[in-house]
C-alpha positions in Angstrom: 58.9 88.8 114.8 61.1 88.8 111.6 62.2 92.4 110.8 62.2 92.9 107.0 64.2 96.1 107.2 67.2 94.5 108.8 67.2 92.1 105.6 66.9 94.8 103.2 69.9 96.8 105.0 72.3 93.9 104.9 71.2 92.8 101.4 72.1 96.1 100.0 75.2 96.2 102.2 76.2 92.9 100.2 75.5 94.5 96.9 72.7 91.9 96.2 69.5 92.5 94.3 66.4 90.7 95.5 66.6 88.6 92.7 70.3 87.7 93.2 69.6 87.2 97.1 66.4 84.8 95.9 68.7 82.5 93.6 71.3 82.0 96.6 68.5 81.2 98.8 66.3 79.3 96.7 63.2 81.0 96.7 61.4 83.5 94.5 62.1 87.2 94.3 58.6 88.0 95.2 59.2 85.9 98.5 62.3 88.0 99.4 60.1 91.3 98.5 57.3 89.8 100.9 60.1 89.0 103.7 61.5 92.6 103.6 58.0 94.4 103.5 56.7 92.4 106.4 54.0 90.3 104.4 55.5 87.0 105.3 58.2 85.5 107.5 60.6 83.0 106.1 60.8 79.5 107.3 63.7 78.3 109.4 65.5 76.8 106.7 65.7 80.1 104.8 66.8 81.7 107.8 69.7 79.3 108.1 70.7 80.2 104.5 70.3 83.8 105.1 72.6 83.8 108.2 75.1 81.8 106.2 75.2 84.2 103.3 75.5 87.4 105.6 77.6 85.9 108.4 75.3 86.9 111.1 73.6 85.0 113.9 69.9 83.8 113.2 68.5 86.3 115.9 70.0 89.2 113.6 66.6 89.1 111.6 64.5 89.2 114.7 66.0 92.6 116.1 66.5 96.2 115.0 69.7 96.3 113.2 72.3 98.8 114.4 71.1 101.4 111.7 67.7 101.5 113.4 68.6 104.3 115.7 71.0 105.9 113.5 70.6 109.2 111.7 70.2 108.0 108.2 70.8 111.6 106.7 74.4 111.3 108.0 75.6 109.7 104.9 74.5 111.2 101.9 74.7 108.9 98.8 74.8 111.9 96.3 78.0 113.2 98.0 80.2 109.8 97.3 83.4 110.9 95.0 84.4 107.7 93.0 87.8 107.4 91.5 86.5 105.7 88.6 86.2 105.9 84.8 82.7 106.1 84.6 79.6 107.2 86.7 78.7 104.2 88.9 75.3 102.6 89.0 72.6 103.6 91.4 72.6 100.0 92.8 76.5 100.3 93.4 76.3 103.6 95.0 73.5 102.6 97.4 75.6 99.5 98.3 78.5 101.8 98.9 76.9 104.2 101.1 75.3 101.5 103.1 78.6 100.3 103.8 79.7 103.6 105.1 76.3 103.9 107.2 77.4 100.5 109.1 80.8 101.6 109.5 79.6 105.0 111.0 77.3 103.6 113.2 79.6 101.1 114.4 82.4 103.8 115.0 79.7 105.8 117.3 79.1 102.5 119.2 82.8 101.8 120.0 84.4 105.3 120.4 82.5 106.8 123.1 85.6 106.4 125.5 88.2 107.4 122.7 89.9 110.9 122.2 91.0 111.5 118.5 93.9 114.0 117.7 92.4 117.3 116.5 90.5 117.1 113.0 93.0 118.7 110.8 91.2 117.8 107.6 88.2 119.5 108.7 90.2 122.8 109.4 91.8 122.4 105.9 88.5 121.9 104.3 87.1 125.2 106.0 90.5 126.8 104.8 89.9 125.7 101.4 86.4 127.0 101.3 87.7 130.5 102.5 90.3 130.5 100.0 87.9 130.1 97.1 85.8 132.8 98.5 88.7 135.0 98.8 90.2 134.2 95.4 87.4 133.5 93.1 89.0 135.3 90.3 92.2 133.1 90.3 92.3 130.5 87.7 91.4 126.9 88.6 94.8 125.4 87.9 96.5 127.9 90.2 93.7 127.4 93.0 94.2 123.8 92.8 98.2 124.3 93.3 97.6 126.5 96.3 95.2 123.9 98.0 97.7 121.2 97.4 100.5 123.0 98.8 98.4 124.0 102.0 97.2 120.5 102.4 100.8 119.0 102.3 101.9 121.7 104.8 99.0 121.2 107.1 98.9 117.4 107.2 102.8 117.2 107.9 104.2 115.9 104.9 107.9 116.9 104.5 108.9 118.6 101.0 111.1 115.9 99.8 109.1 112.8 100.4 105.7 111.1 100.8 106.9 108.9 103.4 104.1 107.9 105.9 101.2 109.8 103.8 98.6 107.2 104.7 99.5 107.5 108.6 99.5 111.5 108.4 96.3 111.4 106.6 94.6 109.1 109.2 96.2 111.0 112.1 94.7 114.4 110.4 91.3 113.2 110.9 90.6 110.7 107.8 89.0 107.4 108.4 90.3 105.0 105.9 89.0 101.5 105.2 90.0 98.6 102.8 87.2 96.9 100.9 86.7 94.9 97.8 84.9 97.6 95.7 85.1 95.9 92.4 87.1 96.0 89.0 86.0 99.5 88.0 86.3 101.5 91.0 89.7 102.3 92.5 88.5 104.3 95.6 85.8 106.6 96.9 85.4 109.3 99.7 82.7 111.4 101.1 82.3 113.8 104.4 79.6 112.7 106.8 76.8 115.4 107.8 78.7 115.5 111.2 81.8 116.2 109.4 83.8 113.0 109.5 85.9 112.4 106.4 85.7 108.8 105.0 88.1 107.2 102.4 87.3 103.5 101.0 90.1 102.2 99.2 90.0 99.1 96.9 91.7 95.9 97.9 92.3 94.4 94.6 95.7 94.7 92.7 97.3 97.8 94.0 100.6 98.8 94.3 101.9 101.3 97.0 102.4 104.0 94.3 98.8 103.5 92.9 97.5 103.4 96.4 99.2 106.9 97.2 97.5 108.3 94.2 94.3 107.1 95.2 94.6 108.6 98.7 95.9 112.1 97.0 93.0 111.7 94.6 90.5 111.2 97.1 91.8 113.9 99.7 91.4 116.3 96.5 87.8 115.3 96.2 87.2 115.9 99.9 88.8 119.5 99.8 87.7 120.6 96.3 84.4 119.1 95.8 82.8 119.3 99.1 79.0 119.2 98.8 79.2 118.4 95.4 76.4 116.1 94.1 78.2 113.6 92.2 75.2 111.4 91.2 73.7 114.4 89.4 76.6 115.2 87.1 76.4 114.5 83.4 79.7 112.6 82.0 81.3 115.7 81.0 81.0 117.5 84.3 81.8 114.3 86.0 84.8 113.9 84.0 86.1 117.4 85.1 85.6 116.6 88.6 87.8 113.6 88.2 90.4 115.5 86.3 90.6 118.2 89.1 91.1 115.6 91.7 93.9 113.9 89.4 95.5 117.5 89.0 95.5 117.8 92.9 97.1 114.4 93.4 99.7 115.4 90.9 100.5 118.6 92.5 100.2 117.3 96.1 102.6 114.0 95.5 105.2 115.9 93.4 105.4 119.5 94.6 107.0 121.6 91.8 110.0 123.0 93.3 111.5 119.7 94.7 110.4 118.0 91.9 112.1 120.4 89.2 115.4 119.9 91.3 115.1 116.1 91.2 114.5 116.2 87.2 117.5 118.6 86.7 120.2 115.5 86.6 118.1 113.3 84.2 119.7 113.1 81.1 117.7 110.5 79.2 114.3 112.3 80.1 112.3 109.8 77.5 113.6 106.7 79.3 111.2 105.4 82.1 114.1 103.7 83.9 115.7 107.0 84.3 113.1 107.9 86.9 113.3 104.9 89.2 115.2 106.8 91.7 112.2 109.5 91.8 109.7 106.7 92.0 111.5 105.2 94.8 111.8 108.6 96.7 108.4 109.9 96.1 106.3 106.4 96.0 104.8 107.7 92.8 104.4 105.7 89.6 106.6 106.3 86.6 103.5 107.2 84.6 102.2 109.9 87.1 105.7 111.2 87.1 105.9 111.5 83.4 102.5 113.3 83.3 103.8 115.8 86.0 106.9 116.5 84.0 105.0 117.3 80.8 102.6 119.4 82.8 105.5 121.4 84.3 107.2 121.4 80.7 110.3 119.5 82.0 109.7 117.4 78.8 107.9 118.2 75.7 105.1 116.4 74.1 107.3 114.2 71.8 109.5 113.3 74.7 106.3 112.4 76.6 104.9 110.4 73.6 108.3 108.6 73.6 108.1 107.8 77.1 104.8 105.9 77.0 106.0 104.0 73.9 108.6 102.8 76.1 106.5 102.0 79.2 104.3 99.7 76.6 107.4 98.1 75.2 109.0 97.3 78.5 105.8 96.0 79.8 105.5 98.7 82.4 102.0 99.6 81.8 100.5 97.5 84.5 103.2 96.5 86.5 106.3 98.7 86.9 109.9 98.0 88.5 109.6 98.6 92.3 106.0 97.7 92.5 106.6 94.5 94.7 109.5 96.3 96.5 107.9 99.4 97.8 105.7 98.1 100.8 102.0 98.6 100.8 100.7 100.7 103.8 97.6 99.6 105.2 95.1 101.8 107.4 95.6 101.3 110.9 93.1 103.7 112.8 90.0 101.3 112.9 92.5 98.5 114.3 94.2 100.7 116.7 90.8 101.8 118.3 89.7 98.0 118.4 93.1 97.2 119.7 92.8 100.0 122.6 89.5 98.9 123.5 90.3 95.0 123.7 93.6 95.8 125.5 91.6 97.6 128.3 88.8 95.3 128.5 86.3 97.9 127.4 84.9 95.8 124.7 85.7 92.3 123.5 85.3 90.3 120.4 82.6 88.5 121.9 80.8 91.5 123.1 80.6 93.1 119.8 79.5 89.7 118.1 76.7 89.5 120.8 75.6 92.9 120.8 75.6 93.1 116.8 74.2 89.6 116.5 77.0 88.7 113.9 79.7 86.2 113.4 83.4 87.0 113.6 83.6 87.0 109.8 81.1 89.9 109.5 83.6 92.2 111.3 86.1 91.5 108.8 83.6 92.3 106.2 82.5 95.5 107.9 86.1 96.8 109.0 88.3 95.5 106.3 90.6 94.3 109.1 91.9 90.6 108.5 90.0 87.9 110.5 93.2 86.7 112.4 93.1 89.9 114.4 89.8 89.1 115.9 90.5 85.4 116.4 93.7 86.2 118.2 91.8 88.5 120.6 89.0 86.2 121.0 91.5 83.5 122.1 92.6 85.9 124.8 89.1 85.8 126.1 89.6 82.3 127.4 91.1 82.1 130.7 93.1 79.4 132.1 94.4 78.9 135.8 97.9 79.3 136.0 100.6 79.6 138.6 100.1 83.5 138.6 96.6 82.8 140.2 98.7 81.1 143.2 100.5 82.4 146.4 102.2 81.1 149.3 100.7 80.9 152.9 102.4 83.5 155.0 
C-alpha cells in the first residue's frame, strides 16, 4: 500500500510545495494532496517520476520511512537559529527542520556502536546558563565577552590562533553538515531535545574566513539563545538576536588582548591591506577585523569609514585578498563515523541503501558528503578472487 506520509516527509525535505511537485511530476496539485492523504495511490509511471526526483527506490513509498518511529518533537522547528538578514518563511523553516530530523534519525540508526568524546558544548551551554543566573545585573556586552572567553578556552582554541576551529567544534560535540541552503541563508543551528548541537553550513560561495564567522555566529546562538523561539520574534527582536550572535563571533574569533597587541604595529590603520597578516593569522575577514577594531576603539569612526571606502574602491567587498589562499575546512565528523563503520564491516553503503530504500545520491543529499566517498566504498564491497585466497599444500 502506498504510504502518503513518506511522500509528504520527503517532499518537505526537498523544499517543494505540493504545487511545485505536481508540476515536476505532471499531475495536479489535488492529485499530490490525495496521494499524501491516502485517498488514491499513484500509478506506476508517477512512482517512477517520484523516485527519480527524490533519489529513492520505488519501494520507498510502500513502507514507513525512517521518521516513522522517531520522536518528532526531538527537533523543534521554532528553535532553529538562522544566520540571515531576514526572518525566514514558514516553508523554508519546515524544510530545514525536516532535513535535521532525517539527519537525527539517520545518526541514531548508525551510531549505536560509536563512542563519542565528551559533549563539551553541553557543559559549556550549562555553564553559560549558570553564568547568566549569577550575573544577571551585568551589562549584556560584558556577559557576551565573558561567555566568548569561556567558550574559547573550553573548546581548546589557542590564544593567538583560530587554527582547527571547525575540528575542535566537532570534537567538542557539534554535529556540523554542509547543505545548499539558498542565497539568503548563510547557516543555521539548534539544540535537539536530547541535547545534540547541530550546525548546518551553506555550501554556496563561502571563503574560509566567512565560514569561520558563520561557525562562531552559530556557536553564539547555541550558547546565548538556548530555547529561544526564533519563529516567534518580530523583526526588531530577531535583529537583536542576530546582533548578539555577531558580537559573540567577533569577540570569540578576535580575543581582545591578543588582537590589541597585533594592531599595535599597524601604521596605516585605514588601509585594508595593512591587516592582511592579521587575516592570515586569525582566519577572519578584513571587514570583520575593522569592525572589531572600531568596537575596541583601536580606530575611530572616520578611519573606519575610510577603511570601508577603500574596501569598495579596491573591490574587496565580496572577494578579499587571501580568500582563495586560505584553505576551506569541511566537516569531517559524519564522514569519519561512516568510514569507521564501513572499515569494520558494521555497515556497508549497500546496507544503508537497502535499509532506507534509497539511491546512493540520496545519501549525499542527506549527509552533504561527496558521492565519490560512497562510490569508493561500494566498489570495495565487490570481492574478487586473488592470490591471497590461495595457499600451498604442505
